C-alpha positions as CSV (number, residue, x, y, z in Angstrom):
1,M,26.7,-10.6,35.3
2,S,26.4,-7.5,34.2
3,A,22.8,-5.4,32.5
4,V,24.7,-4.5,29.7
5,T,25.5,-8.7,28.7
6,E,22.2,-9.5,30.3
7,L,20.8,-7.5,27.6
8,D,18.9,-9.5,24.9
9,F,18.3,-8.3,21.8
10,R,14.2,-8.5,21.5
11,Q,14.3,-6.9,24.4
12,L,16.8,-3.7,22.9
13,E,14.0,-4.3,19.5
14,A,10.8,-3.5,21.7
15,F,12.2,-0.6,23.1
16,V,13.5,1.1,19.8
17,V,10.5,-0.1,18.2
18,L,8.7,1.1,21.4
19,S,9.7,4.4,21.0
20,E,9.0,5.0,17.8
21,E,5.0,3.6,17.9
22,L,4.6,5.2,21.4
23,H,2.1,2.6,21.4
24,F,2.2,-1.1,22.9
25,G,-0.5,-2.4,19.9
26,R,0.9,-1.4,17.6
27,A,4.6,-2.4,18.3
28,A,3.6,-5.6,18.7
29,A,2.4,-5.9,15.3
30,R,5.5,-4.2,14.3
31,L,7.1,-7.5,16.2
32,H,4.9,-9.9,15.3
33,V,4.4,-10.6,18.9
34,T,1.6,-9.7,20.9
35,P,1.4,-6.2,23.7
36,G,1.5,-8.5,26.6
37,R,5.0,-9.4,25.3
38,V,6.5,-5.9,24.5
39,S,5.4,-5.6,27.6
40,Q,6.9,-7.9,29.8
41,L,10.0,-7.0,27.3
42,I,9.7,-3.4,28.3
43,R,9.6,-4.2,32.3
44,V,12.7,-6.9,32.2
45,L,14.5,-3.6,30.6
46,E,13.3,-1.5,33.3
47,R,14.0,-2.9,35.9
48,Q,17.8,-3.8,34.5
49,V,18.4,0.1,34.1
50,G,17.1,0.6,37.6
51,E,14.8,3.0,36.5
52,P,10.8,3.4,34.6
53,L,12.0,4.6,31.3
54,F,7.9,5.0,29.9
55,A,5.2,6.7,31.3
56,R,2.2,4.8,31.1
57,T,-1.4,5.7,30.9
58,S,-5.1,4.1,29.9
59,R,-4.8,6.3,26.7
60,K,-1.4,6.3,25.7
61,V,2.4,5.9,26.2
62,E,4.9,8.2,26.5
63,L,9.2,8.1,26.8
64,L,10.0,9.3,30.0
65,A,13.5,11.7,29.9
66,A,15.8,8.1,31.0
67,G,14.4,6.9,27.9
68,E,15.0,9.7,25.8
69,A,18.9,9.5,27.1
70,L,19.0,5.9,26.3
71,L,17.6,6.1,23.4
72,A,19.7,8.3,21.9
73,E,22.7,5.5,22.8
74,V,21.9,2.5,22.0
75,E,19.8,3.3,18.7
76,P,22.5,4.2,16.6
77,A,24.1,0.9,17.5
78,Y,20.8,-0.7,17.1
79,R,20.1,0.4,13.4
80,Q,24.3,-0.9,12.8
81,L,23.1,-4.4,14.6
82,L,20.6,-4.8,12.3
83,G,22.0,-3.8,9.2
84,A,24.5,-5.8,9.6
85,I,22.3,-8.8,10.5
86,T,19.8,-8.4,7.5
87,N,23.2,-8.0,4.9
88,A,23.8,-11.2,6.6
89,R,20.4,-13.2,6.1
90,A,20.9,-11.7,2.0
91,R,24.3,-12.9,2.0
92,A,23.1,-16.9,3.4
93,R,20.2,-16.7,0.8
94,G,22.1,-15.7,-1.7
95,I,19.0,-13.1,-3.2
96,R,20.4,-11.3,-5.9
97,G,19.6,-10.0,-9.4
98,T,17.6,-7.1,-11.0
99,L,14.4,-6.4,-10.5
100,R,12.2,-3.9,-12.3
101,V,9.0,-2.4,-10.1
102,A,6.7,-0.8,-12.4
103,Y,3.5,1.3,-10.6
104,V,0.2,3.5,-11.6
105,V,1.1,6.8,-10.9
106,T,-2.6,6.4,-8.7
107,V,-0.6,4.3,-6.4
108,G,1.7,7.7,-5.2
109,M,5.9,7.6,-5.9
110,A,6.0,7.5,-1.7
111,R,3.6,4.8,-0.9
112,A,5.9,2.3,-3.8
113,H,9.1,4.0,-3.2
114,A,8.5,2.9,0.7
115,Y,7.9,-0.5,-0.5
116,V,11.5,-0.5,-2.5
117,A,13.3,1.1,0.6
118,A,11.6,-2.3,2.3
119,F,13.0,-4.4,0.1
120,E,16.4,-3.1,-0.6
121,Q,17.3,-2.9,3.2
122,E,16.1,-6.5,3.3
123,Y,17.9,-7.1,0.4
124,P,20.9,-5.0,-0.4
125,E,22.3,-7.4,-3.2
126,V,19.6,-6.8,-6.1
127,S,19.2,-3.2,-7.6
128,V,15.7,-2.6,-8.1
129,S,14.3,0.0,-10.9
130,T,11.5,2.1,-11.0
131,L,9.0,2.8,-13.2
132,P,6.3,5.4,-12.8
133,V,2.8,4.4,-15.4
134,N,0.6,6.8,-15.9
135,G,-2.0,4.4,-16.9
136,L,-2.1,1.0,-18.1
137,A,-3.5,2.0,-22.6
138,G,-6.2,0.0,-23.2
139,Q,-4.7,-3.3,-21.4
140,L,-4.2,-5.2,-18.0
141,G,-0.9,-5.6,-16.9
142,A,0.8,-3.3,-19.9
143,P,4.0,-2.8,-18.9
144,L,4.2,-6.5,-17.9
145,H,3.1,-7.6,-20.9
146,E,4.8,-5.4,-22.7
147,Q,8.3,-6.3,-21.0
148,A,8.9,-3.5,-19.2
149,A,8.5,-4.1,-16.4
150,D,8.9,-7.9,-13.9
151,L,6.0,-6.5,-11.6
152,L,3.7,-4.3,-11.1
153,L,2.3,-2.2,-8.3
154,M,-1.8,-1.2,-9.6
155,W,-5.1,-1.1,-7.8
156,F,-8.0,-3.4,-8.1
157,P,-11.5,-2.7,-7.9
158,D,-12.0,-5.7,-5.6
159,N,-10.0,-8.6,-3.3
160,P,-8.0,-10.3,-6.8
161,A,-8.6,-13.5,-4.8
162,K,-12.6,-13.5,-6.3
163,F,-10.7,-13.0,-9.5
164,D,-8.7,-16.0,-9.6
165,G,-7.6,-17.9,-13.0
166,L,-9.9,-15.2,-15.0
167,E,-6.1,-13.3,-16.7
168,P,-4.4,-16.4,-18.1
169,G,-0.8,-15.2,-18.3
170,L,-1.0,-12.6,-15.0
171,T,-0.8,-13.7,-11.5
172,F,-2.8,-10.9,-8.7
173,G,-1.3,-10.9,-5.2
174,P,-2.5,-10.3,-2.6
175,P,-4.0,-6.6,-1.1
176,L,-1.2,-4.5,-0.1
177,Y,-3.3,-2.0,1.1
178,S,-6.9,-1.2,1.2
179,G,-8.5,1.7,1.0
180,P,-12.3,2.8,0.0
181,R,-13.9,3.4,-3.5
182,A,-14.4,7.2,-4.8
183,L,-16.1,9.6,-7.5
184,A,-14.0,11.8,-9.4
185,V,-16.1,14.7,-10.8
186,S,-15.8,18.1,-12.2
187,L,-15.7,21.6,-9.8
188,D,-18.8,22.6,-11.0
189,H,-20.9,18.4,-11.3
190,P,-24.0,18.3,-8.9
191,L,-21.3,16.1,-6.9
192,A,-19.1,17.9,-5.4
193,Q,-19.6,19.8,-2.9
194,R,-20.6,16.4,-1.1
195,D,-18.8,14.7,1.4
196,S,-20.0,12.0,0.2
197,V,-22.2,9.9,-1.4
198,Q,-24.3,6.6,-1.5
199,A,-23.8,3.5,-3.1
200,E,-27.1,3.9,-5.0
201,E,-26.6,7.3,-5.5
202,L,-24.7,6.6,-9.2
203,A,-28.1,5.3,-10.4
204,D,-28.2,9.2,-11.3
205,Y,-25.0,9.8,-12.7
206,D,-23.5,9.5,-16.3
207,M,-20.6,6.5,-15.8
208,L,-16.9,7.0,-17.6
209,M,-15.8,3.3,-18.0
210,P,-12.3,1.4,-19.1
211,P,-12.3,0.9,-22.6
212,P,-13.9,-2.5,-23.8
213,S,-10.0,-3.7,-24.9
214,F,-10.4,-4.6,-20.9
215,P,-11.2,-7.6,-19.6
216,D,-15.3,-7.6,-18.9
217,W,-14.6,-9.0,-15.4
218,F,-12.1,-6.0,-15.0
219,V,-14.8,-3.3,-16.0
220,D,-17.4,-4.6,-14.7
221,A,-15.8,-5.2,-11.0
222,W,-13.8,-1.5,-11.9
223,S,-17.1,0.2,-13.4
224,P,-20.5,-2.0,-11.8
225,P,-23.5,-1.8,-14.1
226,R,-25.3,-1.7,-11.5
227,T,-26.1,-0.7,-8.1
228,P,-26.3,-3.0,-4.6
229,E,-29.7,-3.1,-5.2
230,G,-29.9,-3.8,-8.0
231,K,-30.6,0.0,-9.7
232,P,-28.8,-0.2,-13.2
233,I,-26.6,2.6,-14.5
234,N,-25.6,4.4,-17.2
235,R,-21.9,3.5,-18.6
236,H,-20.3,5.3,-20.9
237,A,-16.3,4.0,-22.8
238,L,-15.3,7.2,-24.2
239,V,-11.9,6.5,-24.2
240,S,-9.8,4.3,-25.3
241,D,-6.3,4.7,-23.2
242,W,-7.0,4.5,-19.4
243,S,-3.9,6.7,-18.6
244,L,-5.6,9.8,-15.9
245,D,-5.0,13.2,-18.0
246,P,-6.6,11.4,-20.7
247,V,-9.8,10.1,-18.2
248,L,-9.6,12.9,-16.0
249,D,-10.2,15.7,-19.4
250,T,-13.6,13.4,-20.1
251,V,-14.5,13.8,-17.1
252,M,-14.2,17.4,-17.1
253,R,-15.5,18.3,-20.6
254,T,-18.5,15.9,-20.0
255,G,-19.4,15.7,-16.5
256,M,-19.3,12.0,-16.2
257,V,-18.8,10.9,-13.0
258,L,-15.2,8.3,-12.7
259,L,-15.1,5.9,-10.1
260,A,-11.6,5.4,-9.1
261,T,-10.0,5.7,-4.9
262,A,-10.2,7.7,-1.9
263,V,-6.5,8.1,-2.0
264,V,-6.0,11.0,-2.1
265,V,-2.5,11.8,-4.4
266,E,-0.2,14.1,-5.3
267,N,-1.0,12.6,-8.5
268,M,-4.4,12.5,-8.8
269,A,-4.7,16.3,-7.8
270,R,-6.1,18.5,-10.9
271,P,-7.8,22.0,-10.8
272,G,-11.5,21.7,-10.9
273,I,-10.7,17.5,-10.1
274,V,-12.6,17.0,-7.1
275,L,-12.8,13.1,-4.9
276,V,-15.7,13.2,-3.5
277,R,-16.1,9.0,-0.9
278,V,-18.9,6.7,-2.6
279,D,-20.7,4.4,0.7
280,G,-21.6,1.1,0.1
281,L,-19.3,0.3,-1.9
282,D,-16.5,-2.6,-1.4
283,P,-13.1,-0.9,-0.8
284,S,-10.3,-1.4,-4.0
285,H,-6.5,-2.8,-3.0
286,L,-3.3,-1.5,-4.2
287,V,-1.8,-6.1,-5.1
288,P,0.8,-6.6,-6.8
289,V,0.9,-8.6,-10.5
290,W,3.4,-10.5,-12.0
291,R,3.6,-12.7,-15.0
292,N,3.6,-15.9,-14.4
293,D,5.9,-17.0,-16.7
294,L,8.1,-13.8,-14.6
295,D,7.1,-15.8,-11.4
296,S,10.7,-15.5,-9.4
297,A,11.9,-15.8,-6.2
298,L,12.6,-12.7,-6.4
299,I,9.6,-11.0,-6.7
300,Q,8.4,-13.0,-4.2
301,R,10.0,-11.1,-1.9
302,F,9.2,-8.2,-2.7
303,V,5.8,-8.9,-2.2
304,E,7.4,-10.7,1.8
305,V,8.7,-7.1,2.0
306,A,5.6,-4.7,1.0
307,A,3.3,-6.7,2.7
308,R,5.1,-5.6,6.0
309,V,5.0,-1.7,5.4
310,M,2.1,-0.2,7.1
């Protein structure tokens, strides 16, 4: 039996993924196996090829010339085979239809479209449209209630599992990404020159908070009334439209601080506004949200796929 016929698809997959990641741990995470299993698959492949494909040290993994040559030849075939398998699975599952995905602009176009692209690759029979949303227009899940979208990607101030059932009609899915909190302040604010602030310092400044049209539990989670040690925070609801431009305009005009997320995306950048990391608060999470009456196989599949995107 030739080396070609002995070649296992998992060996080929491990080789391509490790060539991309150059790290056994990250490759293992993508393949949903242990690093030891990835190493075993590569060793078997190297024995079949007849020479090493990677240089391994305790610090790094490098693709050797033999590996580069093999990758150039096998990667196109691997991608074609993987696509054929994905398409066959989608046809077998009968997953088809349309899905409208809205996302708050501070999520970032690149991140939102990475989720969509991964979903479309796995379910090519589904037609997906996207809708960037500048804000939530004073209502939690506004694009969903207005029936403009089937699924909404938004930042959540804490793990949504803590608030399960508090918002009738909406389901909050598992976090897809987590990041530290940050303050958005004007360029002339005393904190603007700082790299970070402690959560206890929030008691020393006036904070802009979501409008009262949002549920109290969400407002308190996003802009807490007290610091972790119990100091009261001066909060002010000065805007009725919780959209990016009106909110940042108020920050610049009033000199208040806005508790946001430290994930810096192009849509958050505004002249005169800087982000300062906040230490001592729970992270914010990017979560998928949908209406209970719209819960469907398409939504569940999208969430499953998005959760695998790094």
